[in-house]
Each structure stands twice: as C-alpha cells, then as structure tokens.
FIKOLZA-1660 file (N, C-alpha, C; in steps of 0.1 Angstrom, whole numbers, plus 5000, padded with zeros to 4 digits):
% residues 223
   i   px   py   pz ch aa at
   1 5010 4986 5002  A  M  N
   1 5000 5002 4999  A  M CA
   1 5012 5013 4999  A  M  C
   2 5005 5021 4991  A  I  N
   2 5013 5037 4988  A  I CA
   2 5006 5047 4998  A  I  C
   3 4992 5043 5002  A  D  N
   3 4991 5055 5010  A  D CA
   3 4977 5055 5016  A  D  C
   4 4970 5061 5023  A  L  N
   4 4958 5055 5025  A  L CA
   4 4949 5069 5036  A  L  C
   5 4941 5069 5027  A  F  N
   5 4926 5081 5036  A  F CA
   5 4921 5076 5042  A  F  C
   6 4915 5082 5049  A  A  N
   6 4904 5082 5057  A  A CA
   6 4899 5091 5064  A  A  C
   7 4882 5091 5070  A  T  N
   7 4875 5101 5075  A  T CA
   7 4877 5100 5092  A  T  C
   8 4874 5113 5094  A  P  N
   8 4872 5112 5107  A  P CA
   8 4865 5096 5120  A  P  C
   9 4857 5093 5112  A  D  N
   9 4846 5081 5114  A  D CA
   9 4855 5069 5109  A  D  C
  10 4859 5070 5101  A  A  N
  10 4869 5058 5098  A  A CA
  10 4881 5055 5105  A  A  C
  11 4885 5063 5111  A  A  N
  11 4900 5066 5118  A  A CA
  11 4892 5060 5129  A  A  C
  12 4884 5064 5141  A  A  N
  12 4879 5060 5145  A  A CA
  12 4874 5043 5149  A  A  C
  13 4866 5041 5140  A  R  N
  13 4863 5028 5137  A  R CA
  13 4875 5017 5138  A  R  C
  14 4886 5024 5135  A  C  N
  14 4897 5018 5126  A  C CA
  14 4911 5018 5132  A  C  C
  15 4912 5017 5143  A  P  N
  15 4927 5030 5148  A  P CA
  15 4939 5020 5144  A  P  C
  16 4941 5011 5145  A  D  N
  16 4950 5002 5138  A  D CA
  16 4955 5001 5126  A  D  C
  17 4938 5005 5121  A  L  N
  17 4946 5003 5104  A  L CA
  17 4953 5021 5095  A  L  C
  18 4948 5027 5104  A  T  N
  18 4941 5041 5104  A  T CA
  18 4954 5050 5108  A  T  C
  19 4965 5043 5118  A  A  N
  19 4973 5050 5124  A  A CA
  19 4984 5060 5116  A  A  C
  20 4985 5057 5108  A  T  N
  20 4995 5064 5094  A  T CA
  20 4987 5071 5080  A  T  C
  21 4975 5072 5081  A  A  N
  21 4964 5073 5074  A  A CA
  21 4966 5093 5071  A  A  C
  22 4961 5098 5063  A  S  N
  22 4957 5108 5061  A  S CA
  22 4943 5111 5062  A  S  C
  23 4938 5120 5070  A  I  N
  23 4927 5125 5075  A  I CA
  23 4917 5132 5063  A  I  C
  24 4911 5128 5060  A  V  N
  24 4903 5137 5046  A  V CA
  24 4887 5140 5052  A  V  C
  25 4883 5147 5052  A  S  N
  25 4862 5151 5054  A  S CA
  25 4856 5141 5044  A  S  C
  26 4844 5138 5048  A  P  N
  26 4835 5131 5040  A  P CA
  26 4835 5130 5024  A  P  C
  27 4835 5147 5022  A  R  N
  27 4832 5153 5006  A  R CA
  27 4843 5148 5003  A  R  C
  28 4855 5152 5005  A  D  N
  28 4865 5144 4996  A  D CA
  28 4868 5126 4998  A  D  C
  29 4865 5125 5006  A  A  N
  29 4862 5102 5004  A  A CA
  29 4854 5103 4995  A  A  C
  30 4845 5108 4996  A  K  N
  30 4838 5108 4985  A  K CA
  30 4842 5113 4970  A  K  C
  31 4849 5122 4968  A  A  N
  31 4853 5126 4957  A  A CA
  31 4864 5117 4952  A  A  C
  32 4869 5105 4961  A  L  N
  32 4879 5097 4959  A  L CA
  32 4874 5085 4956  A  L  C
  33 4863 5081 4960  A  S  N
  33 4857 5072 4961  A  S CA
  33 4847 5065 4947  A  S  C
  34 4847 5057 4946  A  E  N
  34 4838 5054 4927  A  E CA
  34 4824 5047 4937  A  E  C
  35 4821 5050 4947  A  T  N
  35 4810 5042 4954  A  T CA
  35 4797 5052 4955  A  T  C
  36 4782 5051 4957  A  V  N
  36 4777 5061 4958  A  V CA
  36 4777 5059 4979  A  V  C
  37 4781 5050 4987  A  T  N
  37 4782 5053 4999  A  T CA
  37 4791 5042 5000  A  T  C
  38 4804 5054 5003  A  P  N
  38 4818 5049 5006  A  P CA
  38 4822 5046 5019  A  P  C
  39 4831 5040 5020  A  Q  N
  39 4832 5034 5036  A  Q CA
  39 4842 5042 5045  A  Q  C
  40 4848 5055 5038  A  G  N
  40 4856 5063 5043  A  G CA
  40 4869 5061 5047  A  G  C
  41 4869 5049 5039  A  L  N
  41 4886 5044 5033  A  L CA
  41 4890 5041 5021  A  L  C
  42 4902 5050 5016  A  V  N
  42 4901 5050 5006  A  V CA
  42 4920 5046 5005  A  V  C
  43 4928 5035 4995  A  A  N
  43 4941 5035 4998  A  A CA
  43 4946 5035 4985  A  A  C
  44 4955 5039 4982  A  V  N
  44 4964 5035 4969  A  V CA
  44 4974 5030 4970  A  V  C
  45 4974 5016 4961  A  C  N
  45 4985 5004 4959  A  C CA
  45 4990 5005 4947  A  C  C
  46 4998 4995 4950  A  A  N
  46 5005 4996 4933  A  A CA
  46 4998 4983 4926  A  A  C
  47 5001 4982 4913  A  V  N
  47 4994 4975 4906  A  V CA
  47 5005 4958 4905  A  V  C
  48 5001 4952 4910  A  R  N
  48 5007 4938 4911  A  R CA
  48 5008 4931 4898  A  R  C
  49 5012 4926 4893  A  T  N
  49 5006 4914 4876  A  T CA
  49 5021 4906 4885  A  T  C
  50 5022 4892 4874  A  T  N
  50 5030 4880 4873  A  T CA
  50 5031 4879 4854  A  T  C
  51 5040 4878 4851  A  S  N
  51 5042 4873 4838  A  S CA
  51 5040 4862 4836  A  S  C
  52 5039 4859 4824  A  L  N
  52 5035 4842 4817  A  L CA
  52 5044 4833 4823  A  L  C
  53 5055 4839 4817  A  R  N
  53 5064 4830 4817  A  R CA
  53 5067 4823 4836  A  R  C
  54 5068 4833 4847  A  E  N
  54 5071 4834 4858  A  E CA
  54 5056 4816 4864  A  E  C
  55 5041 4821 4857  A  V  N
  55 5027 4814 4857  A  V CA
  55 5037 4798 4855  A  V  C
  56 5038 4799 4845  A  L  N
  56 5041 4781 4839  A  L CA
  56 5050 4777 4841  A  L  C
  57 5060 4787 4849  A  A  N
  57 5071 4780 4854  A  A CA
  57 5071 4772 4864  A  A  C
  58 5063 4770 4871  A  G  N
  58 5054 4769 4882  A  G CA
  58 5044 4755 4879  A  G  C
  59 5047 4752 4865  A  R  N
  59 5039 4738 4864  A  R CA
  59 5024 4743 4868  A  R  C
  60 5016 4750 4864  A  P  N
  60 5002 4752 4871  A  P CA
  60 4990 4738 4866  A  P  C
  61 4982 4735 4874  A  R  N
  61 4970 4728 4869  A  R CA
  61 4960 4729 4865  A  R  C
  62 4961 4745 4865  A  L  N
  62 4943 4749 4860  A  L CA
  62 4946 4766 4863  A  L  C
  63 4947 4768 4853  A  L  N
  63 4944 4786 4847  A  L CA
  63 4930 4788 4846  A  L  C
  64 4926 4800 4845  A  T  N
  64 4918 4807 4840  A  T CA
  64 4919 4817 4833  A  T  C
  65 4917 4818 4818  A  V  N
  65 4920 4827 4814  A  V CA
  65 4908 4836 4805  A  V  C
  66 4908 4849 4804  A  L  N
  66 4896 4853 4803  A  L CA
  66 4899 4864 4788  A  L  C
  67 4895 4860 4773  A  V  N
  67 4898 4868 4765  A  V CA
  67 4882 4880 4765  A  V  C
  68 4896 4890 4764  A  E  N
  68 4886 4904 4760  A  E CA
  68 4872 4901 4769  A  E  C
  69 4876 4898 4777  A  P  N
  69 4864 4903 4790  A  P CA
  69 4855 4916 4793  A  P  C
  70 4849 4916 4788  A  N  N
  70 4843 4933 4788  A  N CA
  70 4833 4938 4801  A  N  C
  71 4830 4930 4810  A  D  N
  71 4820 4939 4821  A  D CA
  71 4828 4930 4835  A  D  C
  72 4831 4941 4840  A  P  N
  72 4843 4945 4850  A  P CA
  72 4834 4933 4866  A  P  C
  73 4820 4932 4863  A  G  N
  73 4814 4932 4878  A  G CA
  73 4815 4911 4877  A  G  C
  74 4810 4907 4859  A  N  N
  74 4817 4897 4855  A  N CA
  74 4830 4891 4861  A  N  C
  75 4839 4898 4856  A  L  N
  75 4854 4898 4858  A  L CA
  75 4852 4896 4873  A  L  C
  76 4856 4905 4883  A  G  N
  76 4858 4901 4892  A  G CA
  76 4852 4886 4899  A  G  C
  77 4840 4886 4899  A  T  N
  77 4833 4876 4901  A  T CA
  77 4837 4864 4898  A  T  C
  78 4841 4864 4884  A  I  N
  78 4850 4852 4883  A  I CA
  78 4863 4851 4886  A  I  C
  79 4871 4860 4890  A  L  N
  79 4884 4859 4898  A  L CA
  79 4882 4853 4912  A  L  C
  80 4871 4856 4918  A  R  N
  80 4868 4855 4930  A  R CA
  80 4866 4837 4929  A  R  C
  81 4859 4833 4919  A  T  N
  81 4858 4820 4918  A  T CA
  81 4867 4811 4916  A  T  C
  82 4875 4816 4904  A  S  N
  82 4892 4811 4902  A  S CA
  82 4899 4808 4913  A  S  C
  83 4895 4817 4925  A  D  N
  83 4906 4815 4935  A  D CA
  83 4903 4806 4946  A  D  C
  84 4889 4804 4944  A  A  N
  84 4878 4795 4959  A  A CA
  84 4882 4777 4952  A  A  C
  85 4880 4777 4935  A  A  N
  85 4883 4763 4928  A  A CA
  85 4898 4762 4930  A  A  C
  86 4907 4768 4932  A  G  N
  86 4921 4765 4930  A  G CA
  86 4927 4768 4923  A  G  C
  87 4926 4780 4915  A  A  N
  87 4926 4779 4900  A  A CA
  87 4944 4782 4906  A  A  C
  88 4954 4783 4899  A  D  N
  88 4973 4791 4899  A  D CA
  88 4969 4801 4895  A  D  C
  89 4966 4807 4886  A  A  N
  89 4960 4820 4881  A  A CA
  89 4953 4828 4869  A  A  C
  90 4948 4841 4872  A  V  N
  90 4942 4840 4857  A  V CA
  90 4951 4851 4850  A  V  C
  91 4944 4846 4836  A  V  N
  91 4957 4855 4823  A  V CA
  91 4945 4863 4822  A  V  C
  92 4949 4876 4817  A  M  N
  92 4941 4884 4813  A  M CA
  92 4945 4885 4795  A  M  C
  93 4935 4879 4782  A  C  N
  93 4941 4886 4773  A  C CA
  93 4935 4894 4764  A  C  C
  94 4934 4909 4771  A  G  N
  94 4926 4917 4764  A  G CA
  94 4915 4921 4774  A  G  C
  95 4907 4938 4770  A  G  N
  95 4896 4934 4780  A  G CA
  95 4895 4942 4793  A  G  C
  96 4889 4942 4800  A  V  N
  96 4888 4957 4808  A  V CA
  96 4900 4954 4819  A  V  C
  97 4901 4964 4826  A  D  N
  97 4911 4969 4830  A  D CA
  97 4904 4957 4852  A  D  C
  98 4914 4946 4853  A  P  N
  98 4911 4938 4864  A  P CA
  98 4909 4947 4876  A  P  C
  99 4914 4956 4875  A  F  N
  99 4920 4968 4889  A  F CA
  99 4908 4979 4886  A  F  C
 100 4899 4976 4878  A  N  N
 100 4886 4984 4875  A  N CA
 100 4881 4984 4892  A  N  C
 101 4880 4997 4897  A  G  N
 101 4873 4994 4909  A  G CA
 101 4858 4987 4913  A  G  C
 102 4857 4981 4901  A  K  N
 102 4837 4973 4903  A  K CA
 102 4843 4961 4908  A  K  C
 103 4855 4955 4895  A  A  N
 103 4858 4942 4894  A  A CA
 103 4867 4934 4902  A  A  C
 104 4874 4953 4912  A  V  N
 104 4880 4944 4927  A  V CA
 104 4868 4940 4939  A  V  C
 105 4860 4950 4939  A  R  N
 105 4844 4952 4946  A  R CA
 105 4843 4934 4943  A  R  C
 106 4837 4929 4934  A  A  N
 106 4831 4918 4927  A  A CA
 106 4843 4905 4932  A  A  C
 107 4857 4907 4934  A  S  N
 107 4864 4896 4933  A  S CA
 107 4864 4897 4951  A  S  C
 108 4859 4904 4958  A  A  N
 108 4863 4901 4974  A  A CA
 108 4869 4900 4980  A  A  C
 109 4885 4906 4977  A  G  N
 109 4895 4904 4979  A  G CA
 109 4904 4891 4971  A  G  C
 110 4902 4883 4963  A  S  N
 110 4907 4879 4953  A  S CA
 110 4917 4878 4947  A  S  C
 111 4911 4893 4939  A  V  N
 111 4925 4902 4929  A  V CA
 111 4938 4902 4939  A  V  C
 112 4933 4899 4949  A  F  N
 112 4949 4901 4957  A  F CA
 112 4955 4890 4961  A  F  C
 113 4950 4877 4960  A  H  N
 113 4952 4865 4963  A  H CA
 113 4958 4854 4948  A  H  C
 114 4955 4861 4938  A  L  N
 114 4962 4848 4927  A  L CA
 114 4967 4862 4914  A  L  C
 115 4976 4852 4916  A  P  N
 115 4989 4860 4902  A  P CA
 115 4984 4860 4891  A  P  C
 116 4980 4879 4885  A  L  N
 116 4972 4882 4872  A  L CA
 116 4982 4884 4864  A  L  C
 117 4980 4878 4850  A  V  N
 117 4988 4876 4838  A  V CA
 117 4981 4887 4832  A  V  C
 118 4991 4891 4822  A  E  N
 118 4982 4904 4810  A  E CA
 118 4993 4897 4798  A  E  C
 119 4987 4894 4788  A  C  N
 119 4994 4888 4774  A  C CA
 119 4983 4885 4766  A  C  C
 120 4993 4880 4754  A  T  N
 120 4980 4880 4742  A  T CA
 120 4980 4870 4740  A  T  C
 121 4967 4862 4738  A  L  N
 121 4962 4852 4736  A  L CA
 121 4971 4842 4725  A  L  C
 122 4977 4844 4714  A  D  N
 122 4987 4833 4710  A  D CA
 122 5000 4835 4722  A  D  C
 123 5004 4842 4728  A  E  N
 123 5013 4840 4737  A  E CA
 123 5006 4826 4749  A  E  C
 124 5001 4829 4753  A  L  N
 124 4990 4819 4762  A  L CA
 124 4988 4802 4756  A  L  C
 125 4983 4804 4743  A  L  N
 125 4986 4790 4739  A  L CA
 125 4997 4787 4737  A  L  C
 126 5007 4796 4730  A  D  N
 126 5020 4790 4726  A  D CA
 126 5026 4787 4741  A  D  C
 127 5024 4792 4750  A  G  N
 127 5030 4789 4763  A  G CA
 127 5023 4780 4772  A  G  C
 128 5015 4775 4771  A  A  N
 128 5002 4769 4778  A  A CA
 128 5011 4752 4766  A  A  C
 129 5006 4752 4758  A  R  N
 129 5008 4741 4752  A  R CA
 129 5026 4736 4751  A  R  C
 130 5035 4744 4753  A  A  N
 130 5050 4743 4756  A  A CA
 130 5048 4737 4770  A  A  C
 131 5036 4742 4780  A  T  N
 131 5042 4735 4795  A  T CA
 131 5032 4723 4795  A  T  C
 132 5023 4718 4788  A  G  N
 132 5017 4700 4783  A  G CA
 132 5004 4705 4788  A  G  C
 133 4995 4722 4791  A  L  N
 133 4983 4721 4793  A  L CA
 133 4977 4721 4784  A  L  C
 134 4964 4716 4784  A  T  N
 134 4951 4716 4778  A  T CA
 134 4943 4721 4775  A  T  C
 135 4942 4729 4762  A  V  N
 135 4935 4742 4761  A  V CA
 135 4919 4740 4759  A  V  C
 136 4914 4745 4767  A  L  N
 136 4895 4741 4766  A  L CA
 136 4890 4752 4766  A  L  C
 137 4882 4755 4756  A  A  N
 137 4872 4768 4753  A  A CA
 137 4860 4763 4754  A  A  C
 138 4852 4771 4762  A  A  N
 138 4841 4773 4770  A  A CA
 138 4829 4774 4756  A  A  C
 139 4823 4770 4749  A  A  N
 139 4818 4770 4739  A  A CA
 139 4798 4768 4741  A  A  C
 140 4789 4776 4740  A  G  N
 140 4781 4769 4743  A  G CA
 140 4774 4758 4728  A  G  C
 141 4780 4764 4717  A  G  N
 141 4776 4750 4706  A  G CA
 141 4784 4739 4706  A  G  C
 142 4791 4736 4710  A  A  N
 142 4803 4729 4707  A  A CA
 142 4795 4715 4711  A  A  C
 143 4801 4704 4707  A  A  N
 143 4797 4689 4702  A  A CA
 143 4796 4681 4716  A  A  C
 144 4809 4683 4725  A  A  N
 144 4815 4677 4739  A  A CA
 144 4805 4685 4748  A  A  C
 145 4805 4683 4755  A  D  N
 145 4800 4686 4769  A  D CA
 145 4804 4685 4780  A  D  C
 146 4810 4693 4795  A  L  N
 146 4814 4685 4802  A  L CA
 146 4818 4676 4806  A  L  C
 147 4806 4665 4812  A  D  N
 147 4802 4650 4809  A  D CA
 147 4808 4642 4805  A  D  C
 148 4812 4647 4792  A  D  N
 148 4820 4639 4782  A  D CA
 148 4832 4638 4783  A  D  C
 149 4843 4650 4786  A  L  N
 149 4851 4653 4794  A  L CA
 149 4860 4648 4806  A  L  C
 150 4848 4648 4810  A  A  N
 150 4846 4637 4830  A  A CA
 150 4850 4622 4823  A  A  C
 151 4845 4621 4819  A  D  N
 151 4842 4605 4814  A  D CA
 151 4857 4602 4807  A  D  C
 152 4860 4607 4799  A  D  N
 152 4871 4607 4789  A  D CA
 152 4885 4608 4794  A  D  C
 153 4888 4616 4810  A  G  N
 153 4898 4614 4814  A  G CA
 153 4904 4631 4812  A  G  C
 154 4897 4635 4803  A  T  N
 154 4905 4653 4799  A  T CA
 154 4902 4664 4808  A  T  C
 155 4888 4661 4819  A  L  N
 155 4891 4674 4830  A  L CA
 155 4907 4669 4841  A  L  C
 156 4909 4660 4842  A  A  N
 156 4921 4658 4850  A  A CA
 156 4935 4662 4849  A  A  C
 157 4933 4663 4832  A  A  N
 157 4945 4670 4830  A  A CA
 157 4952 4681 4830  A  A  C
 158 4961 4689 4835  A  P  N
 158 4966 4703 4835  A  P CA
 158 4960 4713 4823  A  P  C
 159 4948 4720 4829  A  T  N
 159 4939 4729 4817  A  T CA
 159 4940 4738 4819  A  T  C
 160 4939 4747 4807  A  A  N
 160 4939 4764 4806  A  A CA
 160 4925 4765 4802  A  A  C
 161 4914 4765 4808  A  W  N
 161 4901 4774 4800  A  W CA
 161 4901 4784 4803  A  W  C
 162 4895 4784 4790  A  L  N
 162 4894 4804 4779  A  L CA
 162 4880 4803 4781  A  L  C
 163 4876 4819 4786  A  F  N
 163 4865 4821 4782  A  F CA
 163 4859 4841 4779  A  F  C
 164 4849 4839 4772  A  G  N
 164 4851 4847 4767  A  G CA
 164 4838 4860 4772  A  G  C
 165 4827 4865 4766  A  T  N
 165 4824 4879 4769  A  T CA
 165 4807 4870 4770  A  T  C
 166 4801 4880 4780  A  E  N
 166 4787 4879 4781  A  E CA
 166 4778 4875 4771  A  E  C
 167 4781 4882 4759  A  A  N
 167 4766 4881 4749  A  A CA
 167 4772 4876 4742  A  A  C
 168 4790 4875 4736  A  H  N
 168 4792 4869 4723  A  H CA
 168 4803 4858 4727  A  H  C
 169 4805 4856 4741  A  G  N
 169 4814 4843 4742  A  G CA
 169 4825 4843 4736  A  G  C
 170 4837 4833 4731  A  L  N
 170 4845 4836 4723  A  L CA
 170 4845 4832 4704  A  L  C
 171 4855 4843 4701  A  P  N
 171 4855 4845 4690  A  P CA
 171 4855 4829 4682  A  P  C
 172 4850 4823 4671  A  A  N
 172 4849 4811 4663  A  A CA
 172 4864 4810 4664  A  A  C
 173 4874 4819 4660  A  D  N
 173 4886 4812 4656  A  D CA
 173 4897 4811 4668  A  D  C
 174 4892 4819 4680  A  T  N
 174 4895 4814 4692  A  T CA
 174 4890 4799 4695  A  T  C
 175 4879 4799 4694  A  V  N
 175 4875 4784 4696  A  V CA
 175 4880 4774 4683  A  V  C
 176 4882 4777 4675  A  A  N
 176 4892 4766 4666  A  A CA
 176 4905 4763 4671  A  A  C
 177 4911 4772 4676  A  A  N
 177 4926 4772 4687  A  A CA
 177 4930 4770 4694  A  A  C
 178 4918 4766 4701  A  A  N
 178 4918 4752 4715  A  A CA
 178 4921 4743 4713  A  A  C
 179 4926 4732 4718  A  D  N
 179 4928 4722 4717  A  D CA
 179 4909 4708 4720  A  D  C
 180 4904 4717 4726  A  R  N
 180 4889 4709 4725  A  R CA
 180 4875 4725 4728  A  R  C
 181 4865 4721 4720  A  A  N
 181 4856 4730 4725  A  A CA
 181 4845 4723 4737  A  A  C
 182 4840 4730 4744  A  V  N
 182 4832 4719 4755  A  V CA
 182 4821 4733 4759  A  V  C
 183 4809 4727 4760  A  R  N
 183 4794 4736 4767  A  R CA
 183 4796 4726 4780  A  R  C
 184 4787 4732 4790  A  V  N
 184 4777 4732 4803  A  V CA
 184 4765 4722 4797  A  V  C
 185 4766 4712 4799  A  P  N
 185 4751 4705 4796  A  P CA
 185 4741 4717 4807  A  P  C
 186 4723 4714 4801  A  L  N
 186 4717 4721 4799  A  L CA
 186 4705 4711 4805  A  L  C
 187 4700 4709 4820  A  H  N
 187 4691 4697 4823  A  H CA
 187 4675 4705 4820  A  H  C
 188 4675 4713 4821  A  G  N
 188 4665 4724 4820  A  G CA
 188 4661 4731 4810  A  G  C
 189 4651 4742 4813  A  R  N
 189 4651 4752 4798  A  R CA
 189 4655 4763 4794  A  R  C
 190 4663 4765 4805  A  A  N
 190 4672 4772 4804  A  A CA
 190 4678 4775 4790  A  A  C
 191 4683 4784 4783  A  E  N
 191 4689 4785 4771  A  E CA
 191 4700 4785 4768  A  E  C
 192 4708 4792 4785  A  S  N
 192 4719 4797 4788  A  S CA
 192 4725 4797 4803  A  S  C
 193 4738 4799 4806  A  L  N
 193 4738 4807 4818  A  L CA
 193 4747 4817 4817  A  L  C
 194 4746 4823 4830  A  N  N
 194 4755 4840 4829  A  N CA
 194 4772 4828 4828  A  N  C
 195 4776 4840 4822  A  L  N
 195 4791 4841 4821  A  L CA
 195 4801 4832 4834  A  L  C
 196 4796 4846 4842  A  A  N
 196 4806 4835 4855  A  A CA
 196 4799 4823 4859  A  A  C
 197 4785 4821 4862  A  A  N
 197 4784 4810 4863  A  A CA
 197 4788 4795 4858  A  A  C
 198 4788 4797 4844  A  A  N
 198 4792 4790 4835  A  A CA
 198 4810 4786 4841  A  A  C
 199 4818 4797 4844  A  A  N
 199 4828 4795 4843  A  A CA
 199 4831 4789 4855  A  A  C
 200 4823 4787 4869  A  A  N
 200 4823 4785 4877  A  A CA
 200 4821 4770 4878  A  A  C
 201 4809 4767 4867  A  V  N
 201 4809 4750 4871  A  V CA
 201 4821 4748 4863  A  V  C
 202 4826 4751 4853  A  C  N
 202 4834 4745 4844  A  C CA
 202 4848 4745 4853  A  C  C
 203 4849 4753 4860  A  L  N
 203 4866 4752 4870  A  L CA
 203 4866 4745 4881  A  L  C
 204 4853 4745 4884  A  Y  N
 204 4850 4733 4896  A  Y CA
 204 4848 4715 4894  A  Y  C
 205 4847 4717 4880  A  A  N
 205 4846 4700 4873  A  A CA
 205 4859 4698 4873  A  A  C
 206 4864 4709 4865  A  S  N
 206 4880 4708 4862  A  S CA
 206 4890 4705 4877  A  S  C
 207 4889 4712 4889  A  A  N
 207 4893 4706 4901  A  A CA
 207 4889 4692 4906  A  A  C
 208 4874 4693 4906  A  R  N
 208 4873 4681 4909  A  R CA
 208 4878 4668 4905  A  R  C
 209 4879 4667 4890  A  S  N
 209 4885 4656 4882  A  S CA
 209 4900 4657 4887  A  S  C
 210 4910 4664 4891  A  Q  N
 210 4920 4668 4889  A  Q CA
 210 4922 4662 4908  A  Q  C
 211 4919 4667 4914  A  R  N
 211 4916 4663 4933  A  R CA
 211 4919 4645 4930  A  R  C
 212 4906 4643 4925  A  R  N
 212 4900 4622 4925  A  R CA
 212 4913 4620 4921  A  R  C
 213 4913 4625 4906  A  T  N
 213 4928 4618 4900  A  T CA
 213 4939 4620 4907  A  T  C
 214 4948 4631 4919  A  A  N
 214 4955 4630 4930  A  A CA
 214 4953 4622 4938  A  A  C
 215 4941 4620 4945  A  S  N
 215 4937 4615 4955  A  S CA
 215 4940 4594 4954  A  S  C
 216 4937 4593 4939  A  G  N
 216 4935 4578 4934  A  G CA
 216 4955 4577 4936  A  G  C
 217 4961 4586 4930  A  G  N
 217 4972 4584 4928  A  G CA
 217 4980 4582 4938  A  G  C
 218 4981 4588 4948  A  A  N
 218 4984 4590 4966  A  A CA
 218 4979 4574 4971  A  A  C
 219 4966 4567 4970  A  A  N
 219 4958 4558 4977  A  A CA
 219 4969 4549 4963  A  A  C
 220 4970 4547 4954  A  A  N
 220 4977 4536 4947  A  A CA
 220 4994 4534 4957  A  A  C
 221 4997 4544 4953  A  R  N
 221 5012 4545 4961  A  R CA
 221 5013 4545 4976  A  R  C
 222 4999 4541 4984  A  G  N
 222 5004 4541 5000  A  G CA
 222 5007 4550 5001  A  G  C
 223 5003 4565 4999  A  D  N
 223 5003 4575 5005  A  D CA
 223 4995 4575 5013  A  D  C
% end
C-alpha cells in the first residue's frame, strides 16, 4: 500500500489500520471513491502483475483465461471463483482492467490472492502447449459437454480454460485454436448460463477431476 486516506469516523472505527492515514473530510473521501456510499477508507496501492513465464514455470494445473472480457462485475466474480476453485492464476488477454473498482469489489479480495497475467492470446496458447496444458474453450455450441470430458479423463489433465464475453462468448477462431471446445450441459429449459456461472461450473469440474485423480494416485502408492 502506497497511501491511505480516512475520514474521522473511519479512523475512529479502525485505529490500528489508520494510524498513519491522511485524514480527509467525508466529502473528499466521496470524491476519491467510485461508490455511492463510500466506507471512508481509500487506499492507493501498487498494481501487481505476474509474467506468463513465471506462472508457467510453476507447472500450473488450472488456469483461468479471460479473452477480451467486457464486464468488470463478471470479471471480479470469475476472479473470486477461480480463487475458490484453486486455480493457479488468472490470465487476461485484453479486455477491461482487472483493477477496475467494480472488478476489485466483485472479487471480494481474490484479486490480491491470485497471480494476474496480462498477455496476448497467442502467447498464452504457445506457452500453455509448451508446458503441457490442455486448452479448453468454453463454447455453448460445442459438440462435447463437461460430462463427456469428465468421462474420458480430459478434465483430470492440467488445463487452461478459455472464457469469452457475456454476450458473444469466444470468437470462432479462438474456439478453433483450442485443443477442444466444451459446453456446460443444460438439463432444464434455460437457454444459457451467465458467464460467471458457466465459468464456475467448468472450473469446479476440472478441480474435482484433478483432485480425484491426485487422491487415486496417492492411494495407489499407499501414501
């Protein structure tokens, strides 16, 4: 954290946190904040990102890749879900700023937990394949669904999941560039899922398959 501003009320509520804060008026705090009802605390922090090379050097098993995301609320929710599902990093290929105020709030702190990478899609695809990651494209019109990939063992492999935008999904050429396209099976009458909900289903399906495989391997070794 570079600097912290606090209203008198916020300083009284959080004396330990605001011991070195600059005290500002409620009006000034509102001008600094992006919310309608600010909490009275405004921090200035350095933006922290990680290189794709650093992430891949750690031999990740699960990556979330967002291709040109355009909704900061969805972005923040997917960051939070990726963190909860145990993803190793979130990769941004264009789109909105992950440090947008709305995205940060929707992430509920997960933006500070996960490595964030910014790179081109081509860089991601080349790096993922060189590291042995299977690249899966989430696409509503795909022939295969999550159940198929769970059954054939694909989801148990180290995976980079590609997700597009809420309105248009992934571009056709991006889907074609992936190793496989996969859809979330819809068993009811809904025609689709919200992007963040679909990402949650896909990430947790991979996390479950990977953990079951790891547990089976440990049991076979007698660990």
